[in-house]
N, CA, C and O of each residue as an XYZ file, in Angstrom:
876
protein
N     -98.133     33.292      4.874
C     -98.014     33.613      3.509
C     -97.473     32.491      2.468
O     -97.921     32.167      1.368
N     -96.420     32.038      3.154
C     -96.041     31.085      1.531
C     -96.460     30.024      1.826
O     -95.814     29.314      1.055
N     -97.276     29.162      2.564
C     -97.963     28.602      2.391
C     -99.121     28.878      1.512
O     -99.425     28.110      0.598
N     -99.870     30.130      1.817
C    -101.278     30.428      0.640
C    -100.686     30.663     -0.281
O    -101.479     30.040     -0.987
N     -99.618     31.185     -1.324
C     -99.325     31.133     -2.310
C     -98.261     30.069     -2.999
O     -97.428     30.300     -3.875
N     -98.556     28.834     -2.323
C     -97.520     27.151     -2.801
C     -98.244     27.344     -4.057
O     -97.737     27.830     -5.068
N     -99.222     27.019     -3.970
C    -100.091     26.179     -5.177
C     -99.697     27.171     -6.863
O     -99.450     26.663     -7.957
N     -99.745     28.225     -6.618
C     -99.552     28.832     -7.653
C     -97.716     29.976     -8.073
O     -97.511     30.696     -9.050
N     -96.536     29.600     -6.597
C     -95.299     29.719     -6.516
C     -94.632     29.573     -7.575
O     -93.964     30.503     -8.026
N     -94.700     28.233     -8.234
C     -93.729     27.729     -9.288
C     -94.502     28.754    -11.177
O     -94.225     29.104    -12.325
N     -95.218     28.728    -10.441
C     -96.348     29.333    -11.864
C     -96.266     31.245    -12.291
O     -96.679     31.730    -13.345
N     -95.796     31.813    -11.447
C     -95.653     32.974    -10.662
C     -94.339     33.369    -11.204
O     -93.978     34.186    -12.052
N     -93.641     32.380    -10.308
C     -91.833     32.671    -10.166
C     -91.415     32.425    -11.766
O     -90.320     32.933    -12.005
N     -91.938     31.861    -12.752
C     -91.192     31.179    -13.924
C     -92.321     32.276    -14.862
O     -91.979     32.461    -16.030
N     -92.936     32.612    -14.637
C     -93.772     33.309    -15.777
C     -93.601     34.768    -15.322
O     -93.903     35.552    -16.222
N     -93.102     35.499    -13.897
C     -92.700     36.489    -13.771
C     -91.209     37.176    -14.135
O     -90.882     38.334    -14.394
N     -90.601     36.154    -14.051
C     -89.271     36.099    -14.251
C     -88.438     35.723    -16.171
O     -87.295     35.727    -16.628
N     -89.563     35.506    -16.613
C     -90.480     34.975    -18.466
C     -89.043     33.794    -18.268
O     -88.203     33.662    -19.158
N     -89.004     33.168    -17.190
C     -88.316     31.545    -16.705
C     -86.433     31.954    -17.152
O     -85.692     31.062    -17.563
N     -85.987     33.299    -16.978
C     -84.501     33.464    -16.518
C     -84.201     33.136    -15.088
O     -83.160     33.462    -14.518
N     -85.397     32.325    -14.437
C     -84.610     32.484    -12.789
C     -84.131     30.940    -13.101
O     -83.170     30.496    -12.473
N     -84.998     29.898    -14.347
C     -84.404     28.624    -14.240
C     -82.177     28.878    -14.961
O     -81.112     28.290    -14.772
N     -82.527     29.739    -15.527
C     -81.293     29.624    -15.906
C     -79.973     30.955    -14.385
O     -78.746     31.047    -14.363
N     -80.655     31.411    -13.783
C     -79.705     31.234    -12.498
C     -79.606     30.312    -11.508
O     -78.722     30.130    -10.671
N     -80.643     29.751    -11.718
C     -80.690     28.413    -10.949
C     -79.022     27.678    -11.867
O     -77.947     27.524    -11.288
N     -79.174     27.495    -12.697
C     -78.278     26.640    -13.385
C     -76.825     27.249    -13.563
O     -75.946     26.452    -13.891
N     -76.450     28.703    -13.364
C     -75.532     28.974    -13.270
C     -74.726     28.537    -11.576
O     -73.527     28.359    -11.364
N     -76.027     28.455    -10.459
C     -75.408     28.009     -9.887
C     -75.081     26.326     -9.342
O     -74.487     25.545     -8.599
N     -75.794     26.519    -10.152
C     -75.287     24.276    -10.269
C     -74.112     24.315    -11.065
O     -73.367     23.357    -10.861
N     -73.633     25.320    -12.100
C     -72.395     25.277    -12.699
C     -71.090     25.467    -11.781
O     -70.079     24.769    -11.868
N     -71.316     26.706    -10.739
C     -70.265     26.998     -9.887
C     -69.825     25.804     -9.007
O     -68.723     25.455     -8.582
N     -71.382     25.177     -8.855
C     -71.069     24.274     -7.416
C     -70.052     22.790     -8.086
O     -69.513     21.907     -7.417
N     -70.066     22.947     -9.503
C     -69.416     21.462    -10.383
C     -68.588     20.502     -9.716
O     -68.418     19.300     -9.923
N     -68.090     21.326     -8.832
C     -66.485     21.094     -8.232
C     -67.099     20.229     -7.167
O     -66.421     19.217     -6.988
N     -68.321     20.313     -6.290
C     -68.387     19.637     -5.106
C     -69.550     18.769     -5.682
O     -69.568     17.717     -5.043
N     -70.470     18.785     -6.579
C     -71.889     18.583     -7.023
C     -70.785     16.694     -8.169
O     -71.211     15.657     -8.676
N     -69.837     17.114     -8.055
C     -69.290     15.698     -9.042
C     -68.733     14.709     -8.477
O     -68.333     13.619     -8.888
N     -68.759     15.444     -7.027
C     -68.007     14.151     -5.807
C     -69.052     13.518     -5.604
O     -70.115     14.066     -5.898
N     -69.054     11.884     -4.918
C     -70.416     11.179     -4.848
C     -70.310     10.611     -3.670
O     -71.098      9.738     -3.308
N     -68.945     11.205     -2.656
C     -69.321     11.541     -1.224
C     -69.832     12.506     -1.124
O     -70.736     12.420     -0.292
N     -69.749     13.400     -1.527
C     -70.223     15.231     -1.002
C     -72.024     15.251     -0.635
O     -73.031     14.795     -1.176
N     -71.701     16.097      0.657
C     -73.308     16.202      1.102
C     -73.620     17.470      0.649
O     -72.782     18.369      0.567
N     -74.722     17.580      0.367
C     -74.964     19.672     -0.002
C     -76.350     20.009      0.615
O     -77.408     19.401      0.455
N     -76.100     21.112      1.353
C     -77.858     21.666      1.867
C     -78.033     22.889      0.805
O     -77.369     23.787      0.287
N     -79.157     22.431      0.813
C     -79.886     23.474     -0.064
C     -81.089     24.222      1.288
O     -81.936     23.479      1.783
N     -81.008     25.374      1.629
C     -81.887     26.174      2.884
C     -83.202     27.060      2.049
O     -83.155     27.616      0.952
N     -83.895     26.992      2.633
C     -85.117     27.763      2.576
C     -85.763     26.633      0.310
O     -86.046     27.148     -0.772
N     -85.711     25.719      0.577
C     -85.876     25.077     -1.034
C     -87.218     25.523     -1.212
O     -87.373     25.830     -2.394
N     -88.152     25.672     -0.604
C     -88.920     26.398     -1.014
C     -90.040     25.296     -1.899
O     -90.730     24.642     -1.117
N     -90.181     25.145     -2.678
C     -90.454     23.823     -4.202
C     -89.837     22.994     -4.384
O     -90.398     21.958     -4.739
N     -88.183     23.009     -4.223
C     -87.604     22.399     -4.813
C     -86.758     22.670     -5.879
O     -85.979     21.766     -6.180
N     -86.718     23.867     -6.628
C     -86.663     23.923     -7.930
C     -84.882     23.781     -8.211
O     -84.299     23.292     -9.178
N     -84.389     24.340     -7.103
C     -82.655     24.374     -7.309
C     -82.351     23.179     -6.137
O     -81.137     22.999     -6.039
N     -83.021     22.454     -5.368
C     -83.053     21.330     -4.998
C     -82.715     20.355     -6.081
O     -81.541     20.046     -6.284
N     -83.692     19.861     -6.780
C     -83.426     19.376     -8.400
C     -82.595     19.066     -8.807
O     -82.011     17.989     -8.927
N     -82.351     20.676     -9.254
C     -81.072     21.656    -10.165
C     -80.088     20.821     -9.749
O     -79.692     19.992    -10.569
N     -79.374     20.854     -8.173
C     -78.570     20.723     -7.405
C     -78.347     19.074     -7.673
O     -77.312     18.426     -7.829
N     -79.361     18.788     -7.662
C     -78.848     16.838     -7.361
C     -78.634     16.351     -8.854
O     -77.759     15.554     -9.192
N     -79.666     17.011     -9.796
C     -79.465     16.920    -11.896
C     -78.390     17.025    -11.830
O     -78.014     16.241    -12.701
N     -76.618     17.901    -10.955
C     -76.275     18.080    -11.835
C     -74.807     17.448    -11.363
O     -73.715     17.822    -11.789
N     -75.013     16.540    -10.513
C     -73.620     16.167    -10.238
C     -74.363     13.961     -9.677
O     -75.276     13.207    -10.016
N     -73.161     13.952     -8.706
C     -73.540     12.366     -7.615
C     -73.685     12.737     -6.532
O     -73.729     11.808     -5.726
N     -73.841     14.258     -5.877
C     -73.620     14.571     -4.688
C     -74.824     13.866     -3.609
O     -75.901     13.717     -4.187
N     -74.822     13.528     -2.519
C     -76.369     13.982     -2.033
C     -76.202     15.137     -1.621
O     -75.183     15.788     -1.389
N     -78.205     15.550     -1.473
C     -78.655     16.892     -1.896
C     -80.020     17.199     -1.186
O     -81.093     17.237     -1.787
N     -79.831     17.455      0.411
C     -80.581     17.490      1.000
C     -81.433     19.403      1.119
O     -80.891     20.502      1.005
N     -82.706     19.079      1.350
C     -83.651     20.519      1.254
C     -84.288     21.165      2.306
O     -85.271     20.495      2.624
N     -84.185     22.090      2.942
C     -84.937     22.208      4.107
C     -85.568     23.500      3.680
O     -85.233     24.351      2.856
N     -87.103     23.322      4.915
C     -87.650     24.773      4.140
C     -88.430     24.470      5.598
O     -88.208     23.496      6.317
N     -89.496     25.653      5.884
C     -90.367     25.722      6.951
C     -91.421     25.825      7.153
O     -92.075     26.061      8.170
N     -91.836     25.497      5.332
C     -93.489     25.824      5.055
C     -93.558     24.551      4.416
O     -93.205     24.411      3.245
N     -93.998     23.601      5.127
C     -94.734     21.691      4.789
C     -95.273     22.375      3.409
O     -94.465     22.323      2.482
N     -96.300     22.896      3.188
C     -97.120     22.919      1.656
C     -96.238     22.987      0.772
O     -96.521     22.450     -0.300
N     -94.792     23.703      0.915
C     -94.102     23.931      0.035
C     -93.308     22.760     -0.274
O     -92.869     22.424     -1.374
N     -93.137     21.968      1.267
C     -92.287     21.137      0.755
C     -92.736     20.070      0.661
O     -91.948     19.190      1.005
N     -94.188     19.562      0.166
C     -95.067     18.657     -0.578
C     -94.967     18.796     -1.574
O     -94.852     17.789     -2.272
N     -94.957     19.954     -2.121
C     -95.460     20.586     -3.737
C     -93.830     19.697     -4.259
O     -93.688     19.067     -5.307
N     -92.814     19.894     -3.221
C     -91.665     19.457     -3.483
C     -91.419     18.009     -3.544
O     -90.624     17.487     -4.325
N     -92.044     17.469     -2.797
C     -91.570     16.312     -2.770
C     -92.358     15.313     -4.468
O     -91.876     14.436     -5.185
N     -93.559     15.968     -4.485
C     -94.530     15.525     -5.523
C     -93.792     15.350     -7.011
O     -93.832     14.343     -7.718
N     -92.992     16.823     -7.338
C     -92.722     17.103     -8.835
C     -91.451     15.925     -8.524
O     -91.668     14.822     -9.025
N     -89.946     16.101     -7.613
C     -88.982     15.287     -7.924
C     -89.198     14.049     -8.699
O     -90.094     13.214     -8.570
N     -87.926     14.095     -9.764
C     -88.001     13.215    -10.647
C     -87.047     11.768    -10.074
O     -86.855     10.709    -10.672
N     -86.557     12.211     -8.676
C     -85.796     11.412     -8.211
C     -85.638     11.056     -6.516
O     -84.995     11.912     -5.907
N     -85.890     10.483     -6.106
C     -85.925     10.195     -4.428
C     -84.833     11.602     -4.105
O     -84.055     11.897     -5.013
N     -84.804     12.512     -2.695
C     -84.125     13.292     -2.542
C     -84.770     13.578     -0.618
O     -85.755     13.161     -0.010
N     -83.840     14.296     -0.311
C     -84.240     14.458      1.230
C     -84.348     15.507      1.885
O     -83.529     16.267      2.402
N     -85.753     15.472      1.797
C     -86.697     17.256      2.219
C     -86.600     17.150      4.210
O     -86.692     16.143      4.912
N     -86.433     18.295      4.538
C     -86.525     18.192      5.709
C     -87.190     19.588      6.180
O     -86.788     20.670      5.752
N     -88.495     19.421      7.318
C     -89.315     21.264      7.657
C     -88.317     20.734      8.618
O     -87.868     19.671      9.049
N     -88.163     22.423      8.769
C     -86.860     23.083      9.341
C     -86.767     24.638      8.926
O     -86.944     25.099      7.798
N     -86.288     25.678     10.693
C     -85.692     27.132     10.308
C     -84.495     26.871     10.118
O     -83.743     26.045     10.636
N     -84.322     27.829      9.131
C     -83.143     28.361      8.577
C     -82.513     28.691      9.723
O     -81.334     28.368      9.864
N     -83.169     29.354     10.677
C     -82.098     30.074     11.648
C     -81.735     29.084     12.479
O     -80.578     29.029     12.896
N     -82.634     28.210     12.814
C     -82.107     26.799     13.503
C     -81.922     25.569     13.195
O     -82.343     24.625     13.864
N     -81.272     25.480     12.148
C     -80.718     23.999     11.347
C     -80.505     22.865     12.121
O     -79.728     22.984     13.068
N     -81.022     21.810     11.920
C     -81.568     20.482     12.458
C     -80.030     19.945     12.289
O     -80.136     18.869     12.878
N     -79.072     19.994     11.983
C     -77.632     20.187     11.753
C     -77.114     20.193     12.337
O     -77.358     21.115     13.116
N     -75.510     19.084     12.857
C     -74.190     18.974     13.675
C     -72.849     19.813     12.907
O     -72.245     19.142     12.070
N     -72.483     20.878     13.088
C     -71.454     21.584     12.604
C     -70.820     20.582     11.816
O     -70.845     19.364     11.996
N     -70.082     21.423     10.662
C     -69.244     20.631      9.748
C     -69.481     20.344      9.242
O     -68.606     20.225      8.385
N     -71.233     19.598      8.682
C     -72.038     19.146      8.191
C     -71.677     18.561      6.839
O     -71.631     17.343      6.668
N     -71.373     19.610      5.693
C     -72.230     19.985      4.425
C     -70.890     20.587      4.158
O     -70.253     21.401      4.827
N     -70.474     19.720      2.486
C     -69.410     20.195      1.683
C     -69.777     21.627      1.186
O     -69.017     22.590      1.076
N     -71.149     21.553      0.902
C     -71.735     22.542      0.258
C     -73.609     22.885      0.756
O     -74.535     22.102      0.969
N     -73.494     25.049      0.804
C     -75.066     24.971      1.388
C     -75.404     25.841      0.185
O     -74.645     26.329     -0.652
N     -76.561     25.909      0.285
C     -76.554     27.133     -0.557
C     -78.787     27.555     -0.495
O     -79.803     26.861     -0.512
N     -78.495     28.926     -0.431
C     -79.526     29.416     -0.474
C     -80.358     30.323     -1.588
O     -79.754     31.299     -2.033
N     -81.515     30.104     -2.001
C     -81.713     30.696     -3.607
C     -82.953     31.703     -2.712
O     -83.711     31.187     -1.890
N     -82.972     32.858     -2.976
C     -84.423     33.735     -2.520
C     -85.182     33.026     -1.460
O     -86.274     32.500     -1.241
N     -83.894     33.320     -0.849
C     -84.343     33.125      0.865
C     -83.572     33.729      2.114
O     -83.820     33.662      3.318
N     -82.810     34.187      1.584
C     -82.139     35.080      2.592
C     -82.582     36.124      2.816
O     -82.659     36.445      4.001
N     -82.982     36.932      1.929
C     -83.569     37.899      2.613
C     -84.706     37.653      3.099
O     -85.153     38.793      2.974
N     -85.918     36.824      3.761
C     -87.007     36.711      3.853
C     -86.220     35.983      5.811
O     -86.784     35.744      6.879
N     -85.024     35.908      5.437
C     -84.945     35.540      7.392
C     -85.423     36.677      8.362
O     -85.897     37.633      7.749
N     -85.414     36.798      9.637
C     -85.947     37.590     10.094
C     -84.545     38.396     10.514
O     -84.610     39.625     10.550
N     -83.506     37.858     10.776
C     -82.344     38.090     11.369
C     -81.006     37.514     10.221
O     -80.433     36.427     10.285
N     -80.795     38.483      9.337
C     -79.529     37.796      8.056
C     -78.205     37.515      8.801
O     -77.476     36.529      8.686
N     -78.027     38.818      9.750
C     -76.400     37.876      9.952
C     -76.296     36.553     10.550
O     -75.372     35.789     10.272
N     -77.639     36.148     11.724
C     -76.935     35.555     12.616
C     -77.984     34.205     11.172
O     -77.776     33.153     11.775
N     -78.623     33.868     10.175
C     -78.397     32.873      9.230
C     -77.356     32.980      8.619
O     -77.223     31.939      7.975
N     -76.527     33.645      8.444
C     -75.482     33.191      7.445
C     -74.418     33.160      8.549
O     -73.350     32.798      8.056
N     -74.351     33.331      9.450
C     -73.460     32.096     10.649
C     -74.216     30.712     10.645
O     -73.565     29.699     10.390
N     -75.610     30.627     10.927
C     -76.159     29.013     11.033
C     -75.433     28.796      9.587
O     -74.393     28.141      9.651
N     -75.776     29.192      8.455
C     -75.038     28.477      7.522
C     -73.530     28.065      7.300
O     -72.859     27.182      6.766
N     -73.366     29.491      8.190
C     -71.668     29.048      7.620
C     -70.733     27.415      9.244
O     -69.723     26.716      9.323
N     -72.202     27.739     10.219
C     -71.520     26.677     11.159
C     -71.747     25.453     10.327
O     -70.585     25.048     10.332
N     -72.455     24.498      9.559
C     -72.608     23.288      9.104
C     -72.313     23.397      7.788
O     -72.658     22.704      6.830
N     -71.448     24.616      7.889
C     -70.358     24.087      6.352
C     -69.317     23.370      6.796
O     -68.825     23.845      7.819
N     -68.675     22.149      6.292
C     -67.313     21.719      6.986
C     -66.375     23.109      6.513
O     -66.706     24.066      5.813
N     -64.874     22.750      7.306
C     -63.982     23.509      6.781
C     -63.717     23.876      5.585
O     -63.475     22.780      5.079
N     -63.554     24.832      4.549
C     -63.730     24.769      2.966
C     -64.344     24.555      2.414
O     -64.064     24.464      1.219
N     -66.265     24.200      3.099
C     -66.810     24.206      2.235
C     -67.563     25.104      1.828
O     -67.505     26.115      2.527
N     -68.402     25.168      0.793
C     -68.227     26.198     -0.214
C     -70.171     27.060     -0.284
O     -71.000     26.513     -1.011
N     -70.472     28.006      0.324
C     -71.250     28.724      0.027
C     -72.074     29.326     -1.067
O     -71.611     30.400     -1.450
N     -72.872     29.044     -1.514
C     -73.898     29.916     -2.659
C     -75.403     30.444     -2.190
O     -76.432     29.858     -1.852
N     -74.999     31.933     -2.348
C     -76.371     32.776     -1.597
C     -77.070     33.248     -3.607
O     -76.331     34.053     -4.173
N     -77.893     32.929     -4.168
C     -78.770     33.377     -5.072
C     -79.578     34.348     -4.312
O     -80.173     34.163     -3.250
N     -79.485     35.615     -5.170
C     -80.532     36.596     -4.276
C     -80.679     37.634     -5.302
O     -79.696     38.135     -5.849
N     -82.149     38.039     -5.633
C     -82.615     39.551     -5.984
C     -81.304     40.257     -5.164
O     -80.953     39.985     -4.016
N     -80.497     41.541     -6.364
C     -79.692     42.585     -6.316
C     -80.709     44.030     -6.800
O     -81.903     44.293     -6.940
N     -79.606     44.597     -6.912
C     -79.380     45.721     -7.463
C     -79.451     45.557     -8.634
O     -78.988     44.468     -8.970
N     -80.107     46.590    -10.020
C     -79.521     46.069    -11.460
C     -78.457     47.213    -11.194
O     -78.475     47.940    -10.202
N     -76.924     47.306    -12.884
C     -76.200     47.495    -12.527
C     -76.315     48.345    -13.655
O     -75.440     49.211    -13.669
N     -77.323     48.393    -14.860
C     -76.964     49.122    -16.077
C     -77.955     49.799    -16.095
O     -79.126     49.452    -15.946
N     -77.305     51.300    -16.371
C     -78.106     52.581    -16.886
C     -79.267     52.532    -17.290
O     -79.748     52.122    -18.346
N     -79.879     53.149    -16.037
C     -81.340     53.149    -16.391
C     -82.561     52.101    -16.049
O     -83.684     52.102    -15.545
N     -81.810     51.392    -16.525
C     -82.319     49.819    -15.757
C     -83.214     49.208    -14.423
O     -84.261     48.568    -14.326
N     -82.232     49.757    -13.468
C     -82.961     49.982    -12.427
C     -84.146     50.404    -12.287
O     -84.830     49.780    -11.476
N     -84.794     51.589    -13.015
C     -85.997     52.474    -13.016
C     -86.989     51.544    -13.932
O     -88.175     51.842    -13.790
N     -86.764     50.639    -14.705
C     -87.061     50.037    -15.221
C     -88.084     48.841    -14.172
O     -89.281     48.557    -14.212
N     -86.724     48.271    -13.114
C     -86.888     47.249    -12.790
C     -88.074     47.578    -11.900
O     -89.199     47.094    -12.029
N     -87.645     48.571    -10.863
C     -88.544     48.782    -10.371
C     -89.803     49.509    -10.536
O     -90.547     49.656     -9.566
N     -90.037     49.878    -11.448
C     -91.132     49.820    -12.429
C     -92.300     48.900    -12.070
O     -93.337     49.048    -11.424
N     -91.477     47.442    -13.038
C     -92.020     46.439    -13.359
C     -92.040     45.463    -12.383
O     -92.607     44.377    -12.502
N     -91.051     46.073    -10.838
C     -91.989     45.241     -9.894
C     -92.886     46.213     -8.906
O     -93.867     45.734     -8.337
N     -92.631     47.159     -8.779
C     -94.156     47.440     -8.189
C     -95.498     47.708     -8.720
O     -96.538     47.610     -8.069
N     -95.362     48.173    -10.381
C     -96.545     48.308    -10.923
C     -97.207     47.151    -11.651
O     -98.436     47.214    -11.666
N     -96.522     45.857    -12.403
C     -97.014     44.894    -13.122
C     -96.977     44.024    -12.057
O     -98.024     43.953    -11.413
N     -95.630     43.030    -11.534
C     -95.586     42.248    -11.194
C     -96.423     42.425     -9.098
O     -97.247     41.586     -8.734
N     -96.152     43.126     -8.507
C     -97.485     43.692     -7.467
C     -98.721     43.415     -7.611
O     -99.503     43.151     -6.698
N     -98.886     43.447     -8.410
C    -100.929     44.239     -8.677
C    -101.365     43.151     -9.641
O    -102.523     43.035    -10.042
N    -100.318     42.332     -9.997
C    -100.988     41.328    -10.878
C    -100.455     39.700     -9.987
O    -100.994     38.606    -10.154
N     -99.513     39.941     -9.249
C     -98.980     38.941     -7.995
C    -100.182     38.958     -7.065
O    -100.836     37.929     -6.896
N    -100.308     39.424     -6.818
C    -101.486     39.598     -5.509
C    -103.101     40.081     -5.523
O    -103.872     40.262     -4.581
N    -103.330     40.235     -7.209
C    -104.734     40.210     -7.682
C    -104.640     38.303     -7.617
O    -105.524     37.930     -6.846
N    -104.278     37.747     -7.879
C    -104.263     36.319     -8.025
C    -103.922     35.552     -6.611
O    -104.134     34.343     -6.698
N    -103.573     35.864     -5.686
C    -103.355     36.156     -4.349
C    -103.472     37.018     -3.435
O    -102.368     37.458     -3.115
N    -104.647     37.633     -2.641
C    -105.236     38.129     -2.252
C    -105.468     38.430     -0.729
O    -105.924     39.375     -0.085
N    -104.893     37.068     -0.419
C    -105.293     37.087      0.725
C    -103.757     37.663      1.543
O    -103.915     38.400      2.516
N    -102.919     37.454      1.296
C    -101.669     37.897      1.898
C    -101.104     38.763      1.324
O     -99.984     39.004      1.776
N    -101.457     39.423      0.388
C    -100.243     40.708     -0.290
C     -98.989     40.139     -0.874
O     -98.039     40.850     -1.199
N     -99.015     38.540     -1.027
C     -97.439     38.429     -1.663
C     -96.367     38.768     -1.966
O     -95.285     38.562     -1.417
N     -96.710     39.476     -3.144
C     -96.117     40.283     -4.407
C     -96.152     41.364     -3.753
O     -95.331     41.977     -4.435
N     -96.552     42.318     -2.712
C     -96.306     43.693     -2.209
C     -94.936     43.597     -1.173
O     -93.895     44.251     -1.115
N     -95.568     42.257     -0.261
C     -94.070     41.594      0.042
C     -92.710     41.450     -0.370
O     -91.610     41.740      0.099
N     -93.077     40.998     -1.231
C     -91.577     40.744     -2.411
C     -90.806     41.892     -3.037
O     -89.660     42.325     -2.921
N     -91.563     42.120     -3.535
C     -90.808     43.820     -3.395
C     -91.040     44.520     -2.319
O     -91.584     45.467     -2.887
N     -91.057     44.767     -1.359
C     -90.914     45.050     -0.790
C     -89.510     44.591     -0.107
O     -88.673     45.452      0.166
N     -89.244     43.069      0.192
C     -88.342     42.771      0.572
C     -87.188     42.758     -0.124
O     -86.063     42.771      0.374
N     -87.546     42.724     -1.665
C     -86.190     43.408     -2.570
C     -85.835     45.032     -2.416
O     -85.047     45.620     -3.156
N     -86.267     45.391     -1.765
C     -86.144     46.818     -1.696
C     -85.240     46.732     -0.645
O     -84.125     47.072     -1.041
N     -85.254     46.350      0.793
C     -85.037     46.090      1.641
C     -83.526     45.772      1.688
O     -82.769     46.353      2.465
N     -83.129     44.830      0.826
C     -82.395     43.583      0.650
C     -80.918     44.444      0.549
O     -80.905     45.422     -0.199
N     -79.830     44.130      1.207
C     -78.607     44.774      0.559
C     -77.814     44.777     -0.619
O     -77.527     43.649     -1.020
N     -77.495     45.476     -1.107
C     -77.186     45.541     -2.600
C     -75.844     44.308     -2.225
O     -75.440     43.779     -1.189
N     -75.495     44.236     -3.577
C     -74.158     43.308     -3.925
C     -73.213     43.607     -3.001
O     -72.943     42.798     -2.113
N     -72.628     44.746     -3.094
C     -71.381     45.191     -2.250
C     -71.721     45.188     -0.516
O     -70.838     44.938      0.305
N     -72.460     45.353     -0.316
C     -73.733     45.901      1.052
C     -73.418     43.787      1.507
O     -72.609     43.352      2.326
N     -74.157     43.157      0.832
C     -73.551     41.789      1.012
C     -72.165     40.933      1.270
O     -71.780     40.374      2.297
N     -71.752     41.001      0.388
C     -70.416     40.790      0.135
C     -69.623     41.006      1.890
O     -69.189     40.274      2.779
N     -69.771     42.243      1.671
C     -69.263     42.862      3.176
C     -69.925     42.501      4.806
O     -69.337     42.583      5.884
N     -71.173     42.133      4.564
C     -72.219     41.257      5.700
C     -71.612     40.076      5.603
O     -71.316     39.673      6.728
N     -71.194     39.108      4.482
C     -70.701     37.751      4.525
C     -69.248     37.542      5.147
O     -68.752     36.574      5.724
N     -68.736     38.819      4.815
C     -66.868     38.660      5.707
C     -67.180     38.975      6.955
O     -66.680     38.331      7.877
N     -67.874     39.801      7.143
C     -68.271     40.290      8.590
C     -68.867     38.526      9.582
O     -68.634     38.135     10.726
N     -69.431     38.093      8.772
C     -69.642     36.755      9.432
C     -69.050     35.845      9.646
O     -69.365     34.973     10.456
N     -68.036     35.869      8.936
C     -67.221     34.393      9.066
C     -66.312     34.471      7.470
O     -65.092     34.614      7.389
N     -67.116     34.358      6.480
C     -66.469     33.943      5.425
C     -65.788     34.158      4.759
O     -65.717     35.386      4.813
N     -64.719     33.626      3.623
C     -63.493     34.056      3.199
C     -63.682     33.716      2.056
O     -64.550     32.880      1.802
N     -63.093     34.150      1.311
C     -63.387     34.389     -0.451
C     -64.668     34.673     -1.036
O     -65.356     33.937     -1.743
N     -64.914     35.962     -0.604
C     -65.943     36.227     -0.724
C     -66.164     36.724     -2.347
O     -65.619     37.668     -2.917
N     -66.808     36.092     -2.693
C     -67.225     37.075     -4.280
C     -68.432     36.633     -5.169
O     -68.915     35.538     -5.460
N     -68.754     38.082     -5.518
C     -70.165     38.002     -6.948
C     -70.208     37.761     -8.165
O     -69.171     37.978     -8.793
N     -71.152     37.348     -8.750
C     -71.373     37.924     -9.891
C     -72.865     38.701    -10.204
O     -73.921     38.586     -9.582
N     -72.650     39.273    -11.024
C     -74.366     39.915    -11.211
C     -74.747     39.026    -12.612
O     -74.081     38.617    -13.563
N     -75.873     38.965    -12.305
C     -77.109     38.200    -13.452
C     -77.692     38.369    -13.499
O     -78.442     38.359    -12.523
N     -78.215     38.882    -15.175
C     -79.074     39.617    -16.139
C     -79.028     41.138    -15.213
O     -79.925     41.771    -14.656
N     -77.664     41.353    -15.335
C     -77.549     43.015    -15.357
C     -77.504     43.977    -14.153
O     -77.399     45.193    -13.986
N     -77.668     42.550    -13.168
C     -77.761     42.588    -11.377
C     -79.229     42.906    -11.251
O     -79.637     43.879    -10.617
N     -79.830     42.244    -11.738
C     -81.674     41.753    -11.352
C     -81.039     40.931    -10.383
O     -81.230     41.361     -9.245
N     -80.341     39.884    -10.436
C     -80.030     39.158     -9.607
C     -78.567     38.489     -9.216
O     -77.978     37.779    -10.031
N     -77.994     38.792     -7.822
C     -76.518     38.212     -8.230
C     -76.092     37.070     -7.077
O     -76.423     37.108     -5.892
N     -75.213     35.971     -7.776
C     -75.086     35.350     -6.743
C     -73.210     35.134     -6.280
O     -72.076     35.306     -6.728
N     -73.941     34.656     -5.106
C     -72.262     35.308     -4.372
C     -72.093     34.208     -3.529
O     -72.785     33.948     -2.545
N     -70.967     33.456     -4.036
C     -69.892     32.516     -3.431
C     -68.792     32.676     -2.151
O     -68.015     33.631     -2.166
N     -68.781     32.224     -1.642
C     -67.975     32.050     -0.405
C     -67.307     30.863      0.246
O     -67.795     29.809     -0.162
N     -66.393     30.716      1.085
C     -65.794     29.613      1.565
C     -66.168     29.514      2.929
O     -66.669     30.547      3.372
N     -66.056     28.437      3.828
C     -65.689     28.516      4.963
C     -64.377     28.447      5.720
O     -64.362     28.576      6.944
């Protein structure tokens, strides 16, 4: 499915979010400034897709940034659009090809909900983090503004899904997107899950009224 929509992935993401997704990624970079500013730091962007966040992280400091994704067409686009040489690896987020305690920070943006086993994925992210390393999870969440949840749900199901699937009819990718967001834990549930998976100092901030949330934690 991701291979089929790769060519239009960036266009539809920015179009449907009115480019607000760029602001969410920049906020993630800002929260990781304490790591990105170090020239000897190593950062892993998991489920990097076409490399939007990977590039932002690389441009946000002096740290070395690696992106990993299991979809080769997405990675090919990431390499093509990068304005600097970045390391991209084809691999599975549930079985990361890295040793324990390898990274100063790990990020995953709009990818955690796609894992077949979210708790196992969180434990794998924790495994490759160094002690006291930082995890940043940027993901769609549940709107907290009164009445906004209904509007958001209507937009997702009636506008985004129909228009997106019209242009990507083979796999019903945007029907999947809507369904996966509905099934994913809300802010507090994800916070509890991260704690259960061994993370400490877990906190989150709502973005754009809770359409998305940025969870930050430490190993």
